[in-house]
N, C-alpha and C positions, 0 to 999 in steps of 0.2 A: 381439482387441485392441479395447480401448474407446477412444473419443476424449474428452477433456477440454477444454471449451472455456476459453478464454485471452484476457486482455486484453493487448494489447500497449501500453505506453507510451512516449513517445517525449519526449525534452527538446526545446523549441524552440530554434532554431539560435543564436537571439541568446544565452539564456542559456548555452547548450553553449559558445560561444565564451569565457565567462568560466570554465569549469571546466578544472582539471587531470584529464587523461583517466585518469591512474594512480591518483590520489587518489579520482577518480568510481568507478571500478571497484572499488577496494578497499571503497569504503563501500557499493556495492551488494551486494558480495559477504557483508559482515557482516549486512546487512540480510535476504539470502538464507538465512543460516545460524539465523535466529531463527524458532522452531517455537511457535505457541501456539494453542490452540484460537480465540481471537478476532481473529486476524490471517491476513489472505489469504495463502497462501504464493505466494513468488517462484520461478518454475519456471526462468527464465533471465534472463541479464543480461549487458551488455557496451557496448562501444562499436563503432559502424559508422559510417563514413565521418566525418562531422564532429559527431555527436552521440552520446550515450550512449541506452540503451534499458535496459527492463526489462519481463519478461512475468510476469504474476501469472495464478493460476488465476480464473477468473469466479466470483465468490460466488453461490450461490443465494438465491433470494428476491428482494425488492423493496428496491432503494436507499433509505436514509433521506430524501433528498433528495426523491425522488419521493413518498414517503409523506407528506412534511411539506406537499407542495403540495395533497394531497388532505384532508389531516386535520390540522387545528390547534385547538387545541393538542393534543399527545399526552396521554393519562390518566397522571397523576404515576407511577404504579406502572411503566408502561412506559419512561418517560423516565428515570427512577431505574435501571431495567435496562440501558438502552442505556448510560448515563453510567456505570454499574459494568463492562461489558464493555469498554467503549473505553478506561477507565483501567486495566484488567487488561492489555489489549493494548500499550498505550504503555508500561505499567511492564516487561514483557518486554523490550520492543525496547530501552527505556532500558538495563536491567540489562546487556544485551548490548552496549552501547557505540553504539546507534544512535540518531540523533535524525531525527525526522520533519521534512522541510524543506518541505512545501507546505500 
């Protein structure tokens, strides 16, 4: 049995109070169904207590924000590759009816 590192994402209670639980869980389910090599897979989601949550596999490598703190500007070819990967992942999500909300 191997263990997979995950990140647990919780919605702030103030925001959660404005959300419809059923619609939110449905939207999370649609997002979880999207599989694309440039998207982090969602492995669980739901509503617990007063707020929704979702769990994603932890991506390998360095976060872009961390890299940008160390290295600015990025080389143009790398920045373009990142932008292409980001656009491909968003296009897959949008094609499945998922809208990124944060």
